[in-house]
C-alpha positions as CSV (number, residue, x, y, z in Angstrom):
1,M,2.0,37.1,25.0
2,G,2.0,40.2,23.0
3,E,5.1,39.8,20.9
4,Q,4.2,39.0,17.3
5,D,7.7,37.9,16.1
6,R,8.1,35.3,18.9
7,T,4.5,34.1,18.4
8,A,5.2,33.7,14.6
9,N,8.4,31.8,15.4
10,S,6.7,29.4,17.8
11,H,3.9,28.9,15.3
12,M,6.4,28.1,12.6
13,W,8.0,25.4,14.7
14,M,4.6,23.9,15.4
15,I,3.8,23.8,11.7
16,L,7.2,22.3,10.9
17,G,6.6,19.6,13.6
18,L,3.3,18.7,12.0
19,V,4.7,18.7,8.5
20,F,7.6,16.5,9.8
21,M,5.3,14.0,11.4
22,F,2.9,13.7,8.5
23,G,5.8,13.6,6.0
24,Y,7.3,10.8,7.9
25,L,4.0,9.0,8.0
26,L,3.7,9.2,4.2
27,L,7.3,8.2,3.6
28,E,7.6,5.5,6.2
29,P,6.6,2.5,4.1
30,W,9.4,3.3,1.6
31,L,12.2,3.8,4.1
32,P,15.0,1.2,3.7
33,E,14.9,-1.7,6.2
34,S,17.7,-2.1,8.6
35,N,18.4,-3.2,12.1
36,F,17.7,0.3,13.3
37,E,14.4,0.9,11.4
38,D,12.4,1.1,14.7
39,F,14.5,4.1,15.6
40,Y,14.1,6.2,12.4
41,F,11.3,8.3,13.8
42,L,12.6,8.5,17.3
43,G,16.1,9.6,16.2
44,S,14.9,12.1,13.6
45,Y,12.3,13.6,15.9
46,T,14.8,13.8,18.7
47,L,17.0,15.9,16.4
48,F,14.0,18.1,15.5
49,Y,13.2,18.5,19.2
50,A,16.8,19.4,20.0
51,A,16.7,22.0,17.2
52,W,13.5,23.5,18.6
53,V,15.0,23.7,22.1
54,I,18.2,25.4,20.8
55,F,16.5,27.9,18.5
56,D,13.2,28.7,20.3
57,G,12.6,26.8,23.5
58,W,15.4,28.1,25.7
59,A,14.4,31.7,24.8
60,Q,10.9,31.1,26.2
61,V,12.1,30.3,29.8
62,P,13.8,33.7,30.5
63,F,11.0,35.5,28.6
64,V,8.4,34.1,31.0
65,R,10.6,34.6,34.0
66,D,11.3,38.3,33.1
67,R,7.8,39.1,32.1
68,Y,5.9,37.4,35.0
69,G,8.5,36.7,37.7
70,D,6.9,35.0,40.7
71,N,3.4,35.9,39.6
72,Y,3.4,33.2,36.9
73,H,0.4,30.9,37.5
74,H,1.5,27.3,37.1
75,R,-1.2,25.0,35.8
76,L,-1.7,21.3,36.5
77,W,-0.2,18.7,34.2
78,G,-3.3,16.4,33.9
79,K,-5.0,18.0,30.9
80,P,-1.8,18.3,28.8
81,I,-0.8,14.7,29.5
82,M,-4.3,13.5,28.6
83,L,-4.3,15.5,25.4
84,G,-0.9,14.1,24.6
85,A,-2.0,10.6,25.2
86,G,-5.1,11.1,23.1
87,G,-2.9,12.6,20.3
88,L,-0.6,9.5,20.5
89,V,-3.6,7.2,20.2
90,L,-4.9,9.2,17.2
91,W,-1.5,9.2,15.6
92,M,-1.2,5.4,16.0
93,M,-4.7,4.9,14.5
94,M,-3.8,7.1,11.5
95,S,-0.4,5.4,11.0
96,L,-1.8,1.9,11.2
97,T,-4.7,2.7,8.9
98,Y,-2.3,4.3,6.3
99,V,0.2,1.4,6.4
100,I,-2.5,-1.3,6.2
101,A,-4.1,0.6,3.2
102,I,-0.7,0.8,1.4
103,I,0.0,-2.9,2.0
104,T,-3.4,-4.0,0.8
105,L,-4.0,-1.6,-2.1
106,F,-0.5,-1.3,-3.5
107,P,1.6,-4.4,-2.5
108,D,3.9,-4.0,-5.6
109,V,5.2,-0.5,-4.7
110,L,6.8,-1.5,-1.4
111,P,10.5,-2.3,-1.4
112,P,11.4,-6.0,-1.0
113,Q,11.7,-7.3,2.6
114,L,15.0,-8.3,4.1
115,P,15.4,-12.1,4.6
116,P,14.8,-13.1,8.2
117,S,18.0,-13.3,10.3
118,P,19.0,-16.7,11.7
């Protein structure tokens, strides 16, 4: 929107988000098992999202309001939702492929499993 420092800041947050997601994907098989292991990604990415909202997201709302006012053209949500759903499917495919490859190719490097709870 014409301001290079804000554009660079938003780009940095996008790159950090991708690094975080792929870093988690690479490290996930070696995370310790616990009763909360299903929430490792959800909890950590929620914290990342909260940090983005605090440090960059809230500043975008008044910027758009001040710059465009009532002339801001709102777009439909269909395309972003479809792109997000497609990204989620792609993420799941990559994640499952990676984990299955680790399990089949390197079974000795994974940590021991917890005994099943009664």
